[in-house]
C-alpha positions in Angstrom: -11.7 -131.9 -121.5 -9.2 -134.6 -122.6 -8.8 -132.7 -125.9 -7.9 -129.5 -124.1 -5.4 -131.3 -121.9 -3.8 -133.0 -125.0 -3.5 -129.6 -126.7 -2.0 -128.0 -123.6 0.5 -130.9 -123.3 1.4 -130.5 -127.0 2.0 -126.8 -126.6 4.2 -127.3 -123.5 6.2 -130.0 -125.4 7.0 -127.7 -128.3 7.8 -124.8 -126.0 10.2 -126.9 -124.1 11.7 -128.2 -127.4 12.2 -124.7 -128.6 13.7 -123.6 -125.3 16.1 -126.6 -125.5 17.1 -125.8 -129.1 17.7 -122.1 -128.2 19.7 -123.0 -125.2 21.8 -125.5 -127.2 22.4 -122.8 -129.8 23.5 -120.4 -127.2 25.8 -123.0 -125.7 27.3 -123.7 -129.1 27.9 -120.0 -129.6 29.6 -119.8 -126.3 31.8 -122.8 -127.0 32.9 -121.8 -130.5 33.1 -118.5 -132.3 31.6 -117.5 -135.7 34.0 -115.7 -137.9 31.2 -113.8 -139.6 29.9 -112.3 -136.3 32.7 -112.4 -133.8 34.7 -109.4 -132.4 37.3 -108.0 -134.8 40.1 -108.8 -132.3 39.6 -112.5 -133.2 40.1 -112.0 -136.9 38.6 -114.5 -139.3 39.5 -117.7 -137.4 36.8 -119.9 -135.9 38.0 -120.4 -132.4 37.0 -122.8 -129.6 36.4 -121.0 -126.3 37.0 -123.8 -123.8 40.3 -125.4 -122.9 38.8 -128.8 -122.2 37.1 -128.8 -125.6 40.5 -127.9 -127.2 42.2 -130.7 -125.4 39.6 -133.2 -126.4 39.9 -132.0 -130.1 43.7 -132.2 -129.9 43.5 -135.7 -128.5 41.1 -136.8 -131.3 43.1 -135.2 -134.2 46.7 -135.2 -132.8 46.9 -131.5 -133.7 48.7 -129.0 -131.5 46.6 -126.3 -129.8 47.1 -122.7 -130.9 46.0 -120.4 -128.0 45.3 -116.8 -128.6 45.3 -114.7 -125.4 43.5 -111.6 -126.5 41.8 -108.5 -125.0 38.2 -108.4 -126.2 37.1 -105.7 -126.6 40.7 -104.5 -127.0 43.0 -101.6 -127.9 44.1 -100.6 -131.4 47.0 -103.1 -131.2 44.6 -105.9 -130.5 42.2 -104.8 -133.2 45.0 -104.5 -135.8 46.2 -108.0 -134.9 42.7 -109.3 -135.6 42.1 -107.3 -138.8 45.5 -107.9 -140.4 47.4 -111.0 -139.1 44.4 -113.0 -138.0 42.4 -112.1 -141.2 45.1 -113.2 -143.7 43.3 -116.0 -145.5 46.4 -118.3 -145.7 47.2 -117.7 -142.0 43.5 -118.4 -141.2 43.6 -121.6 -143.2 46.8 -122.8 -141.6 45.5 -122.2 -138.1 42.2 -124.0 -138.8 43.8 -126.9 -140.8 46.9 -127.7 -138.8 46.0 -126.6 -135.3 43.2 -126.6 -132.7 42.4 -122.8 -132.4 41.5 -121.7 -128.9 40.7 -118.1 -127.9 41.2 -117.0 -124.3 40.0 -113.6 -123.3 42.6 -111.9 -121.0 40.0 -109.5 -119.5 37.3 -112.0 -118.5 36.6 -114.0 -115.3 35.7 -117.7 -115.1 37.3 -120.3 -117.4 39.3 -117.7 -119.3 40.9 -116.4 -116.1 41.8 -120.0 -115.0 43.7 -120.6 -118.3 45.4 -117.2 -118.0 46.6 -118.1 -114.5 47.8 -121.5 -115.6 50.1 -120.0 -118.1 51.0 -117.0 -116.1 49.7 -114.6 -118.7 48.9 -111.0 -117.6 45.4 -109.7 -117.8 44.4 -106.8 -120.1 47.5 -107.4 -122.2 48.3 -107.1 -125.9 47.9 -110.3 -128.0 50.0 -113.4 -127.1 50.1 -116.7 -128.9 51.2 -120.0 -127.4 51.3 -123.3 -129.3 51.0 -126.2 -126.9 50.8 -130.0 -126.9 47.7 -131.9 -125.9 49.1 -132.1 -122.3 49.2 -128.2 -122.3 53.1 -128.2 -122.4 54.8 -125.7 -124.6 55.6 -126.8 -128.2 57.2 -123.5 -129.3 58.3 -120.3 -127.6 55.7 -117.9 -126.4 54.9 -115.3 -129.2 54.6 -111.8 -127.7 55.4 -108.2 -128.8 55.5 -109.4 -132.4 52.1 -108.7 -134.0 53.3 -109.2 -137.6 52.0 -112.0 -139.9 55.7 -113.1 -140.2 55.9 -113.7 -136.4 52.9 -116.0 -136.4 53.8 -117.8 -139.6 57.3 -118.5 -138.3 55.9 -119.8 -135.0 53.4 -122.1 -136.8 56.1 -123.5 -139.1 58.4 -124.1 -136.1 55.6 -126.1 -134.5 54.8 -128.1 -137.6 58.5 -129.0 -138.0 58.7 -130.2 -134.4 55.7 -132.4 -135.1 57.3 -133.7 -138.3 54.5 -132.4 -140.4 55.4 -131.5 -144.0 55.1 -127.7 -144.6 52.8 -127.0 -147.5 54.3 -125.1 -150.4 51.8 -122.2 -150.0 53.0 -121.7 -146.5 56.7 -121.9 -147.4 56.1 -119.2 -150.1 54.3 -117.0 -147.6 57.1 -117.3 -145.1 59.7 -116.5 -147.8 57.7 -113.4 -148.9 57.2 -112.1 -145.4 60.8 -112.8 -144.4 62.1 -110.9 -147.5 59.8 -107.9 -146.8 60.9 -107.8 -143.2 64.6 -107.8 -144.2 64.1 -105.3 -147.0 63.6 -105.9 -150.7 65.0 -104.1 -153.7 63.6 -103.3 -157.2 64.9 -103.6 -160.7 63.4 -102.7 -164.1 64.6 -104.7 -167.2 63.6 -104.2 -170.8 63.1 -107.0 -173.3 61.5 -107.9 -176.6 58.3 -109.2 -175.0 57.3 -108.4 -171.4 54.9 -111.3 -171.3 57.8 -113.7 -171.9 60.0 -111.6 -169.6 57.5 -111.8 -166.7 57.2 -115.5 -167.2 60.9 -116.2 -167.2 61.9 -113.8 -164.4 59.0 -115.1 -162.3 60.7 -118.5 -162.2 63.9 -117.1 -160.5 64.5 -117.9 -156.8 64.5 -114.6 -154.8 62.1 -112.8 -157.1 59.0 -111.8 -155.1 56.8 -110.0 -157.6 56.7 -109.0 -161.3 54.8 -106.3 -163.2 54.8 -106.1 -167.0 54.5 -102.6 -168.6 56.2 -99.8 -170.4 59.0 -97.4 -169.5 60.9 -95.1 -171.8 59.1 -96.4 -174.8 60.2 -100.0 -174.1 58.5 -103.1 -172.9 59.7 -103.8 -169.4 59.2 -105.9 -166.3 59.4 -104.3 -162.9 60.8 -106.7 -160.3 60.8 -106.8 -156.6 63.4 -109.2 -155.2 65.2 -110.3 -152.1 68.8 -109.2 -152.3 69.7 -111.9 -149.7 68.6 -114.6 -152.1 69.6 -113.1 -155.4 71.9 -110.1 -156.1 71.2 -107.5 -158.8 74.2 -108.9 -160.8 72.9 -112.4 -160.5 69.4 -111.3 -161.5 70.7 -109.4 -164.5 72.9 -112.4 -165.6 70.0 -114.9 -165.3 67.6 -112.5 -167.1 70.2 -112.0 -169.9 70.6 -115.8 -170.4 66.8 -116.0 -170.8 66.9 -113.2 -173.4 65.0 -110.9 -171.0 67.4 -108.1 -170.4 68.2 -106.1 -173.5 68.4 -102.9 -171.4 68.1 -101.8 -167.8 66.5 -98.8 -166.1 68.6 -98.4 -163.0 67.5 -97.4 -159.4 70.9 -96.4 -158.0 74.7 -96.1 -158.7 75.4 -99.7 -157.7 72.9 -101.0 -160.3 74.3 -98.5 -162.9 77.8 -99.8 -162.5 76.7 -103.5 -162.8 74.3 -102.9 -165.7 76.9 -100.9 -167.7 79.4 -103.7 -167.3 77.0 -106.4 -168.4 74.9 -104.6 -171.0 77.0 -101.7 -172.2 76.5 -98.0 -171.4 74.0 -97.4 -174.3 71.6 -99.9 -172.8 71.4 -98.3 -169.4 69.3 -95.4 -168.3 67.8 -93.9 -165.2 64.3 -95.2 -164.2 61.3 -93.3 -165.7 57.6 -93.3 -165.3 56.1 -96.8 -165.4 52.9 -97.7 -167.1 51.3 -101.1 -166.3 50.3 -103.3 -169.2 46.5 -103.7 -169.7 46.9 -107.5 -169.3 49.0 -107.9 -166.1 50.1 -111.5 -165.4 49.2 -112.3 -169.0 49.2 -116.1 -168.8 47.5 -116.1 -165.5 44.9 -113.6 -166.7 43.7 -116.0 -169.5 42.6 -118.7 -167.0 40.2 -119.2 -164.1 43.2 -118.7 -161.8 42.8 -114.9 -162.3 39.9 -115.0 -159.8 41.8 -116.8 -157.1 43.1 -114.4 -154.4 46.8 -115.0 -153.9 50.0 -113.5 -152.7 52.3 -111.6 -155.1 54.8 -114.5 -154.9 52.2 -117.1 -155.7 51.0 -115.0 -158.6 54.5 -114.7 -160.1 55.1 -118.4 -159.7 51.8 -119.5 -161.1 52.0 -117.1 -164.1 55.3 -118.7 -164.9 54.0 -122.2 -164.6 50.9 -121.6 -166.7 53.1 -119.9 -169.3 55.1 -123.1 -169.5 51.9 -125.2 -169.6 52.6 -126.7 -166.2 50.1 -127.4 -163.4 49.8 -124.6 -160.8 47.9 -126.7 -158.2 51.0 -127.4 -156.1 51.4 -123.6 -155.4 47.9 -123.2 -154.0 46.4 -124.0 -150.6 43.4 -126.4 -150.3 40.9 -123.6 -150.0 42.3 -121.8 -153.0 42.0 -125.1 -154.9 38.5 -125.5 -153.6 37.6 -122.1 -155.0 39.3 -122.9 -158.3 37.3 -126.2 -158.6 34.1 -124.3 -157.7 34.6 -121.7 -160.4 35.3 -124.3 -163.0 31.8 -125.7 -162.4 30.1 -122.3 -161.8 31.3 -120.1 -164.7 28.4 -117.6 -164.3 29.9 -116.1 -161.2 30.2 -112.3 -160.8 33.8 -112.2 -159.5 36.3 -109.7 -160.9 39.9 -110.5 -161.5 42.0 -110.7 -158.3 45.3 -110.0 -160.1 47.1 -107.2 -158.3 44.7 -107.1 -155.4 45.7 -107.5 -151.8 44.9 -111.1 -150.8 43.0 -110.1 -147.6 40.8 -107.6 -149.5 40.3 -110.0 -152.5 39.4 -112.9 -150.2 36.6 -110.9 -148.7 35.0 -110.8 -152.1 34.9 -114.6 -152.4 33.7 -115.4 -148.9 30.1 -115.0 -150.0 30.5 -118.0 -152.3 29.7 -121.5 -150.9 32.6 -123.6 -152.1 
């Protein structure tokens, strides 16, 4: 009889233990999201789901709270914000590293509705971001009706500046690239004796956003995308010439034609033709482990130039990019393909399976 009672008590104990574990797991899921299973409106960020927890974490870490007011499930605008802006790996890393991420659903009752009411946010609305202090006061202006990566990056950098936190180089470069593309970029194609050398030298120039080595009109060329507000076509051509990387120019318009003829001579100027990419794009980068690291076009141009000059490229990368680099150095039997030329969001999805 005692044996049966003992067995029954043991069974009840383990059932209660299992129930408590399950309940705790459910509570954890409710309190914090999982970026592998969460709704697409939340992107790839791991969010807290309770304001009091966010305040406690902010008090502990002295980090500002980044609040996403989001409709879940939401409209196409809400979904695009999640799949594009909130899935960009460098934006995700910045949010999770420098802020306390808090997601508030604007179409739910309970705790979400209370936070919504506190900040006067409308229900069933498009995405809104507020970056606030530990005491819930506003640190930056409310971000609304701007669903671009640039809008969020600008807002985060403004917050970090107000907190006197140094802006990491990867984030500075991302802002520069997004700003230039928002303003409008221009393209140029220059010929030289060696496009590997040309891509390296031109990639160093301030205002150059991306480079591609290849062939045009029977010549080795580098296609360049640049920010005309940072570097003019004339200045670009002058600097490339000084680096012996502009023996000829394939022009895009009449303005380029006039400048190129003046600097290079009429015989060295022609209209642009069909471009064929080199089989070894970003030559110096492609010969290292860095080729497997997903990065922005501007990062790739800068790092290719640094490696070509036998300099360290670590300062250009984020911590998670560096963590991946260190992992790949120790695990050379990986199955990753080169990330050169791939969109960083798509390429990063390929490395998420790795535990680094």
